C-alpha positions in Angstrom: 9.5 5.0 -5.2 6.9 6.9 -3.2 4.0 5.5 -1.2 1.0 7.7 -0.5 -1.5 6.9 2.2 -5.1 8.1 2.3 -8.0 8.1 4.8 -8.1 5.0 7.0 -4.4 4.2 6.5 -3.5 7.5 8.2 -4.8 6.2 11.5 -2.0 3.5 11.3 0.8 5.8 10.1 0.2 8.4 12.7 -0.8 10.9 10.1 2.2 10.3 7.8 0.9 10.9 4.3 3.8 9.5 2.2 7.1 7.8 2.5 9.9 6.4 0.4 10.5 2.8 1.3 14.0 1.3 1.4 14.0 -1.9 -0.6 10.6 -3.4 -1.5 10.7 -5.1 -4.9 7.0 -6.2 -4.9 3.7 -5.0 -3.3 3.9 -8.1 -1.0 7.4 -7.0 0.2 6.1 -3.4 0.6 3.3 -4.7 2.8 5.9 -6.6 4.9 8.1 -3.5 5.2 5.1 -1.3 6.1 4.0 -3.9 8.7 7.5 -3.8 10.2 7.4 -0.1 10.4 3.8 0.5 11.5 2.8 -2.8 13.1 0.9 -6.0 12.4 -2.5 -4.3 12.5 -1.5 -2.1 9.6 -0.2 -5.1 7.6 -3.6 -6.8 8.3 -5.3 -3.6 7.1 -3.2 -3.7 3.9 -3.7 -7.4 3.1 -7.3 -7.8 4.4 -8.7 -7.6 0.9 -11.8 -5.5 1.7 -10.3 -2.4 3.5 -8.0 -0.9 0.9 -6.5 -1.4 -2.5 -3.2 -0.6 -4.2 -2.5 1.5 -7.3 1.0 1.3 -8.8 1.5 4.1 -11.3 -2.2 4.6 -11.5 -3.1 0.9 -12.2 -4.8 -1.4 -9.8 -2.6 -4.3 -8.9 -5.3 -6.9 -9.7 -4.4 -6.1 -13.4 -0.7 -6.1 -12.9 0.1 -9.2 -10.9 -1.6 -8.7 -7.6 0.7 -8.7 -4.5 3.5 -10.0 -6.8 3.4 -6.8 -8.8 7.0 -5.6 -9.3 8.0 -2.3 -7.9 10.8 -0.2 -9.4 12.6 3.0 -8.4 10.4 6.0 -9.3 7.1 4.1 -9.0 4.2 5.8 -7.3 2.2 3.6 -5.0 -1.1 4.7 -3.6 -3.0 3.0 -0.8 -6.6 3.9 -1.1 -9.7 2.9 0.9 -12.3 0.7 -0.5 -15.4 2.7 -1.2 -18.8 1.1 -1.2 -22.1 2.7 -2.0 -25.5 2.3 -3.5 
């Protein structure tokens, strides 16, 4: 699986734009793994609810099981900033 980071997430990853996690089997486990790698502040950014959202293979996780969405080898996960406008 590949995780791609955009915009605000790059501040936490030191500019790393993508990585291939070791063993995450769900989005929740992925957040834990990324928090262990990049720190608790990044984990809070990921799970804060209003700062970013996850796409797994192009689908928002709120339609696929939320944080319990299963991750499989070959999946593409994108961590995108929440955009607000008027």
